[in-house]
N, C-alpha and C positions, 0 to 999 in steps of 0.2 A: 576469365582468370583474374584473380585479385591479388593485391599486395597490401602492405600497410598503407600506402597512398593510393590514389585513384589510378586504376589501370588505364593506359592510353592506347587508342587504336590509330592515332595519327602517325605521320612518317617522321616526326621530329624535325621537319624542315630539311631532311637529307635528300640528296638526289638519289635516283635509282642506282647509280653506280656506287655511291657511298654506302647505300644499304646493302648491296651485294658484297662489297668489300668487308663491311663490318660483320656480316654473317659468316663469310669465309674465315675471317680472323678468329671469331669466337669458336667456330667449329674446329679449326686447327688447334687452338689453344686447349679446348676441351680434350682433344684426342691425345696430345703429347705433353701438355703442360709447359711448353717452351714459348719464349717470345717469337712472334711471327714476323718475318721480314718480307720486303716487297718482292723478292725473287720467287717466293713460294706462291705468289698471287697473280702471276702474269696471265693465267687462264682462269677466268671466272665465269661460270655459267655458259661455257662454250665461246666466250669472247676473249680475244687477245688484247692485252693492255701492256704498254711499255712499263718498265720499272720506274721511270720518271713519273709517269702518270699515277701509278700506284702510290709512290712516295708522297706525291702532292696530296692525294686524297687521304692518305693515312695521317699526314700532318694536319689536314683540315679536321679530321675526326678527333685527333688528339687535342686540337685547340678548342673544340666544342665539348670536350670532356668525356668522349666515348672510349678513348684509348689512352694509354700511358706508356712511357718508356722506362722499363726497370733498369736501374743502375746505368751502365754505359752501353748497354746493348743497342744495336741499331734496329732491333725488332720492337714490336709493340704487343701489349697484352690488353684485354678489355678491362675497363673500369666497372664499377658497380652500375653506372649509367649505361655502359655498353651492354652489360648482361641484362639489365632491365629492358632495354630496347629489344634485345634478342628474344627474351621471354615473352614480352607483350606483343611484338609485331612479327618477329621472324620465326616464331615457333613452327616447327615441322612435326607432323605426326610421326610417331615411331610405329612401324609395323612389327607387332609382336610375333615371335616365332611360335610354331605349333606347340612346342614344349611349354612355353610360358602360358599360352592360352589354356592348355590342359591343366596347368597348375592353378590358374585362376578358377577354372571350372570346378576343380576339386574343392575349392572353398565354398562355392555356391551349392555344391551337392552334399556338403557335410551335414546339413540340417541339424546343427548343434543348437541346443536351447540356451546355452550360456554365451552371451555376446563376448565376454572376455576370452573365451576359448577360441572364438572365431578371430578376434583381433590378434591373439597371440600367434595363430597360424598365419595370418596375413602378414604380420611383422616379419616372421621368418622368411616368407616368400619374398617380401620386398627387399630384405637384406641380401638374400642370395641372388636375386635377379639384378639388382643394381650395383652390388658390391659396395654399398654405402651403409650407414647406420640407419636402422628403421625404428620408427616410433609408432606405437598404437596407443591412442588416448581415449579414455572414457571420461568425458567432462562431468563436472559437478552438476547435480540436479537439485533444484530447489525443492524444499519440502512441499507436501501437498496433503491430500486426503486419501483415504482408502476407499476404493470403489465397492469392494465386497469381501466378505469373509466366508470361507468354507472350512469344514472340519471333516477329518477322516479318522474313524476309530481304528487304531492298529491292533490293540488288545485291551484288556480291561484296565490297564494302568498307563497306556500310551495313546496319544492321539496326535495327528498331524494337523497343524493349523496352517491354512493357506491364506496369505494376505495379498490381495490383488490391488496394488497401488494404481496401476494402469493396465491396459490390455497386454502390455509387453513387459511390465515390471512386476513380477510375481515372486514373492518371498515365502519361504516355508519355515515353520518352526515346529520342532518336535517337543511336545509338552508331556511331562510326567505327572501323574496324579497319585498321591498316597491313597486316596479313596478309590475303590473300584468304579469304573465308568461303564455306562451302557450306551447304546446307540441313541437312546432318548436324551442322555446327558450331553452327548456330542451335538445333537440337533439343537438343544436348548442353548448351549454355548454359542453356536453359530448364529442363532436367532438374536440373542442378547447383543452380540458384537455388531451385528448389522443394524440393530435398532439404535444403539447408543454410540457406536464408534465409527460407523461408515458414513462418508459424506460430510464429515465435520473436521475441523482443525484439531490439532493436538491440544490447544489451549481450552477447547470445549470439553475435553474429557477430564473433568475435575475430580477431586477426591469425593465429593458427594455423589457424583455419577458412578464412580467405581464402587462406592459402598452400596449404592442401589443395585448394581449388577451382582455384587457378591450376595446380597440378600436374596435376589431372585434366583441365583444359581443354587442356593440351598447348601447341601452338605459338601458340594464341590466348589464353594465360593472362594477357597484359597487359590484357585487357578487364576483368578482375575488379575491380581497384582502383577505376577510375572508375565502374563500375556500382554497386559497393557504396556509394560516396559518395551516389549518387542514391537508393539504397534507404534509407540513413540519413535523408535529407531527407524522403522519403515517410513514414517511420515517425514522425518528429517531429511530424507534423500540420501544419496550416496554418490559414488563415482569419484572422479578426480584421480583416477589411476593412470599411470604411464608405464607401458611395457617397452623395453628397449632390446634390440637385437642387432648384433654385428658391430659393436663398438670397435673391435679390433680391425675391422675392414679398413678403417680410415688411416691406420698406421702405415699403409703402403703408399699413401699419397705424400708427395714432398711438402705440401702445405702443413702437414702435421709431423714433420721430422723434428721440429723444435719442441722440446719438452714443455715449454710454456704454453704453446698452442694446444697440446694434448691436455694439460691440466685445466686450461680454460674450458675446453670442450667437456671434459668429465665433470667439471664444476657445474656447467650449465645443465647437464643431464641429471645431476643430483637435485637441481632446483625444479622439481617436478611440478610444484604448484604454479610456477611461472609458465611452464609449458601448457598446463591445463588452462590457465588464464588466456594465453595466446590463442588457443583453439576456441575457447568460449567467446572471445571478443572479436574473432575474425568473421568475415562474410561466410555464410553457410551454403551458398548455392553455387560455388565455383571452386576451382583449385586455387589454393593460396600459395604464393611464392614470395619468400622473404630473402632478399639477397644481402649478404654482408651486414653493414650497419643499419639496414632497414629493419632488422630483427628487433622486436620489443624484448625478446630474450637474447641476452648477450652471448653469441656463439663465436665472436671474433670476426674481424673483417674478411677472413678468408673462407668463411663458411656460409652456406645457404640452407634454408629449410623449405621443403615443399610438402604440403599436406592437403587433404580434402576431408571435409566432414561427412559423416554418414547419417542420413536421416531416415526415420521410419515413422510413418503416419504423421509427417510434418514436424517431428521432434528430432533434434540432434541427439544421437545415441552414442556417438564415438567419432574417432578420426584416425586416419592412417597416413603416414608420411615418412620422409627420409631426411636425414641431415647428411650433407656431403660438402666437398670443396666448392668454392664459388664457381669454379669452372666445370661443375657437374654437367652431365649429359641431360639437359633439361627436357628435350623433346621425348627422350626415352622414359625418363623418370615421370614426367607429367602423364604420359599415356598409361604407364603402368599403374600409377596411383589411382587414376580415374577408373581403370579396369578393376582394380582391387576393390575400390569403394562400391562399384556397381555390383560386384560379386557378393560382397558382404551384405549389401542391402537385400539381395535375393535370398541369401542364406537366412537372414533374420526374418524376412517375410514368410519363408516356407519352413522355418524351424518348427520342430515338434517337441513338446514337453515330454519328459519321461512319464511313463504310465502312472507311476505312483504320485505324480504331482498334479494330475488332472483332477478337476473338480468332480465330486461324486455325480454319477449319472452319465459322465462322458467317457468313462473307461471303455476300452475295447476288450471284450472277453477273450481270455486265453484260448488258443486253439483247442478244440475238443471239449470246452466247457460251455455251459449254457448260463 
């Protein structure tokens, strides 16, 4: 699991008892949001400790920066350092309920061809399961080249252009022609595009190249200019979208009872480019946890972000995560996010394109037709 800084697996120099006490305090504060006193911690892990012993250990933890005393309360609450230690070392796996597992499986079984549809479904699930605000992110992709072009003649004035940027990034454009088109015209167009525009950068498709394509296309040469505009757009890449679900969930937590905290959170959500950059710049092979001021995106000191990127064929294609109070139930959230990310990867891997988007020759004949 990763954070903005290096994740640590050491014990922070704490004794076993101090680690147990810190864990109990974080768990209790996550549960009720109140400062935790020594009287609530006399039985830890089946061991009995006196209030004096607990108070001394709590004082030691406070001195080392893991706990703090809010106002004049005799209880303690975790600091960012305390939460970070809890997340990095004390994390406990959350056993998901059968209902939640069924919900995750429904994402994997969806077999949707559009990743944004999968992510939108996942964000709704994450929001409802955690009672926090969920984020689904599609990072920006750098521009590249088109692998292959295919054309499908729909009727004598319409054809479908299939632009295959990668095996998983397929764009389709419906093209209208004033001149009647034949199957031979569609085949010629596909051949020209693959000869002049596949496997090259956008800068290589110059005006002389376009003029050459128009000349070879003959009476349907007028199609080349609008088609190349769409090719440029496909090469520039896309993404950078953020879907948000369950913002109102956070209003029930005391951390967001102050209107300033709510405004700060809403302002952060509106800065979607910052969220995309956070995902794009974060480690991609583990769950990322940003606590309070660790966040490169300012969510306020009382908030945390947990997310995991989704990879397909070695490429980051999206991310799913949640924003919640700093005292969020990390073990539950982390396990849920990891489960969702795995389900989304399965859905993407086993997704099926709609029949009309399949390249010619790969269509499955309709039942009863030969």
